[in-house]
N, C-alpha and C positions, 0 to 999 in steps of 0.2 A: 371832193364837191362835184363833178363834173356830170351831175345829173341832167342840166339842160345844155351840156356844150357836147356830150358824148352822143355821135350818131348812132352807137349800136344799141343804146338803151330801147329803143323801140323795137327791135328785131333780136331776141334773144338766140345766142350762140353756144352750142354745147353745153347746156345744163349737164347737171352731173349728180352723182351719188354721193351722198354723205359718209365719212368714213370716221368711225371713234376713234378718240384718242388712243385705246389699247392697240389700235393696228399701225401708228405712226413709227416712222423711223427717223430718232431724234441726232442730232449731230452739235459739237461744240465750235462754234466759228470764231477765231480770233481776230478778223478782219477789223482795222480801226474804224473803218467806213460803218461798219455794222454797228459796233459798241457805241458809237456816239448818235446812231439812229433810233428814235424810240417815240413811241406814241405818249401823249400826255400821263401823268400819274393817275393811277384808278381808271383809265379809259376801259380796261379789259375786266373791271369788277363788275358783277352782277347788278344791275338796276343804275349804272353810269349815266345813260342816257335818259332814263325817267327822271333822274335827280337834277338835271338841268334846269335852270329858270325859265320863263316863259314870260316874253320872249327871250332867246337866246344872245346874248351880247357877243362883240366880238371878243372882249376878254374871257369869257366862259368857253368860246370855241377853242381859243388858244391854248386855255389850260387844258380842256379836252384832248384835242387834238395833238398839241405837241409839235413832234417834226411834220407829222401828216397835214398841218394846215396850209394851205394853198391861197393866196392872196387873189388871183385871179378868179378863183371859184367864189371865194367867199363874196368879193363884189358882185359878181353873177346872182347870186340868190338873195343877197341883201339889198341890192340896187343902191348903193351906197349910203342906206340908213345907218349902218351901224348896228344891226341887230335884223334876227330872222325868226317867224313864227316857230315854236318849239318842234311843232308838228313837222312842219317843213323841213328844218334840219335833221330831224331822225329819221324821216324818210330818205333824204339824200345820202345821208351816212349807211343807211340798210342798203341801198341800190349800190354804193361804190362797194361794199363789203360782199355783195352776189353778183359781181360780175360773171356775166354767162360762159366767159371763155378767157384764155390768157389774152387774145388780141383786145378784146375789150377792156380788160384791166390794165393793159398798158398804154391803151387809148385815154383813159381815165387821166394816167399820170404824164401824158403827152411824150411817152417814149416807145409808141408802139413801132417806130421806124427799126427797134433794136429786135424784133419780135423773130425774124429768120436767126439772128445770132444766138439769141437765147434758147432757140430750139435746138440748135446745132451742140448747145451746153447741155443737153437734157432738161432744158426747164420745161414742165408743162401746167404749173399750177401756180398762181402768185405765192404760195408759201415756199415753193421753190427757191426764190429769190434770194434770201439771205442766208441762203445753205452754199451758195456760190464763196468761192476761194479768190484772194485778191489776185493769185496768178489768173484766174479765168476772168474776172472783172478788167485785168488789163489787156486782154485779148480783145474786148469789146470797144477799147479805146474812146471812153466817154468825153465828150467836149463840156466845157465849161457849164452852160446853160443845162445840159443833159445830166451832170453831176448833181444839179440841186433837184432836178426832178428825179433823179435817182435815189437819191437819198430820203425821199420823201416815200417812194415806191418801198425801198427796203423797209422803211419804219412801218408802214402799213402790213408788210407782208408776214413781218414779225408780230404784229398785232393779230392777223386772223390766226397765225399759229397758236397765240396764247388764247385764244378763244375757241380753239379746236374747230376751225371752220375752214376746212381744205378739200376740195370738190374737184375732183381730178375729171376730164371731160368725157362724156360719154357719147360717141358718134353714133351717126343714123345706122350703121351696118351692124354696131352693136346691138343697139335698141332692137332693130328689125330681128335680129337673130334670138335675142331673149324671147322674143314673143313667136318664134318660129314662123315670122314672115320674112324671109330672108328671099323669097323666091320673088317677092313684090320689088327689090331694089331698082332691077333696071326699069320697070315702069314709072316708080317715083322719080328716078332721074328723068327719064323723057318728060315728066310733068315739071321739072323745074327744082326738085326738092333733094337739096344737098346735106341739110341738117333736119334731124328730127322736128325742130320747131316749125317747119316750113308746112309740117303737115295739118297743122291746125287752119292752114288757109285753103284747104283743099276743099271744095264742094261735094255734095252727093254725086253730081253727075262727072266730077274728075275721079272720084274714088271708083264709081263703075267701069271705068277704062282698064283697071287693073286686073281684070279678070278673075278675081278671088275664087277659092273654092269654098264650099259651104263652112267647113270650121276654121278657117282662114277669116272669112268675113267677121264671124263670130269673135274670134281672137283679136280682129281688128278694132273692133268697137269697142273691146275691153281697153285695148291698148292706147287709143285716142280718148277715151274717159281719163286713163292713168296719166295721160302725157299732160293733160289741163291741170291735173294736180300735181305733177312734177314741176310744172312752171311756176305755179304759184307757191310751192313750198321750195324751190330752187332743190328738190332731192330727186333720185331716181327711184322708179316704183320698186315697192316691195311685194307685190303680189304673188303668192306664195306657189301660183301654177305656173309661172315663169320659168322659163328653161334657162340654164347656164350656158353662157357661149361656147365655141369650141376653141381650142388650144390658139389656133390660126388667129382667130377675132380677138381672144384677149389679148394675146402678146402685141397685135398691131394697135389695138385701143391704148395702151400703155407705152407704144413706141418702142417695145423690146423685140421686135421681129427678128433682129439678128442673132437671137436665142433658139431660133428653130431648129437649127441643124446640132448644136450641142446638146438642145433637151432631147433630140430624137437620140442621138448616140448615149443618153443615159436611159434610153427606154420610156420616155413620157410622150405617149401618144395622145390622151385625152386632158382636159383641163385637171379631173380629178386626180391623174398620176401626180401633179406638182405638190400635193400634200404628202407624200411618201419621200420628198428630198429630205436628206438630212443636212446637218452642217457644212460638212466637207463637200458634199457634193452641190451644194449653194454656192459656197466658195469658189468653186472651180469653174463658174460661169463668168467669174470675172467682172462683177457688177460695179460701178462708181456708185458713189453715195446717194445721187438723184435715182440711179436706175434701181438702187437697193429700196428706197422710199416708195418709188410706184410700184415695186415688186410687193411689199410688203402690205400696200394698199389694197391690190389686187388679190391678195390671198383670200379676203373676205369671199370673193367671187368663187375661189377654190374650194373654199369650205362648203359654199352652197353646193356645188357639182358633187361634191362628195355626198352631202346628205341626198341630193337629189336621186343619185345612183341607187339609193335604197328605196326610194318611193317607188315600187313598180307592182305592189300587190302580190307577188310571189317569188319567193327565192332569192330576192335581190339581184335579179337580172338586169343590168345597167343599161342594156341596149334596147331599143324598141323590138327589133327581132327577137332576141333571147327572151323577151316576155313574152309575146306571142307564140312563140315554141312552146315555154313553160306551160300553157295554158291550150296547147294545141288547136290554135287560131291562126295559123301562120298561113293558111288559104284564103285569108281576108285580107291581107296585107296590102294587095293591089287596089282592094276596094277604099281601105282605108286612106290610101294615099291619095287617091283620086276625090276623096272629099277633104282633104287638107290636113288629116291627122300623121303628124312625123314623130311624135313621141307619144308615152303612153298617157300624159295627162292632157292631151288633146281631145280624148274620147271623153273627157268629162264635161265636155260641152256640150254632148250629144242629149238630147231629151229621150226618155224612155220610150216615148212612141215613136221615135226616128231609129231604135234600133233595126226595124225591119228594111231600113236603106241598106244594109251592110249584106243582106241578101244572103242569111246564115241557115244553115241545116240547124234539124231541131235540138241537136245534142251540142252544136256548137252553140247555139242561143242560150242553152243552160250553162256552159262554161262561161260565155261572155258576161252573162249578168253576175255569175259568182266572182269574176276577174275585176269587173267593175264596183262591186262591194267592197272588196278587200282595197281596190286602188282609193276609193273615195275616202274609206277609213284610215287611210295612211296619211293621205293628203289633208285630213282633218286635224290629224293629230300634230302636223307639223306647222299647220294655220296656228 
């Protein structure tokens, strides 16, 4: 219940993408500590929160939360009255379920001092916690009080898995690259932005110092609008004109950067290449169970990258240069780059009355118009 106690609540960190249950990597864990840690009966059932009495009594809270019930948090929100307004109780639970980062979630359970150790064990999100084995827990060396908080955290971890609520972090560099705004990274860092949620605090005057090109500025406005929706829904944007990240950024976001060399030796150079790995090749990477879980989650972006490679309006040329060459428009590449167009879909932000900015020759203009029609049709079908 640490809504009012947690300092991270007012500052969202690393909001992330929702992952459907079909992409999850499940594993049976035999730890006795995990087996006795559980949420209250029926807590994960649809409508469980709505079925609570109003006000919520301590007995009702205990029945719902089971091992997740925290005495200190209950006393904070109940004020010693023994009951809490139903609306307040539900909001508190909802915020707890939507921790914006692993650090924030650990702070909820007052074990954030374990962050560094857990990250060294490849823990990235709350639902990773219950997948740890006893020998790995032993490395942590839990103290008496930490063990009590740990059992509550494990119980909550299993509950989040039961309701299919696992959101790996989406860092700033991944978000910028998906919007083809990675050129702005240094400028944002100089302004004090180290996570994407910081962007909300920027004024128009702040943004003007980033030196955005014409099409970058348009994507920036779209991205910022989507970011607000992201924070409200705790979900990564799904705009169909976004770009899948590079392989390097994808690996970094999942803390799998040590796979760069092995994947290169297998011939994987772009994110879409990962979709061609078979079971034997995947096994050769030697992933542990948490790394495999994160890999499976990230495969959704791989599938998006493969689909994006087909959205070019001409002959399935995956690269921007290949697309321009196929339409015999390569001469325009420097002008497009100067405008902030780095992939095909960036051109969709140009208005028809702005095509003249490309300084095309008569026949180039005709081919460009045909290219734009084909590109628009493909993206409309995908959307």
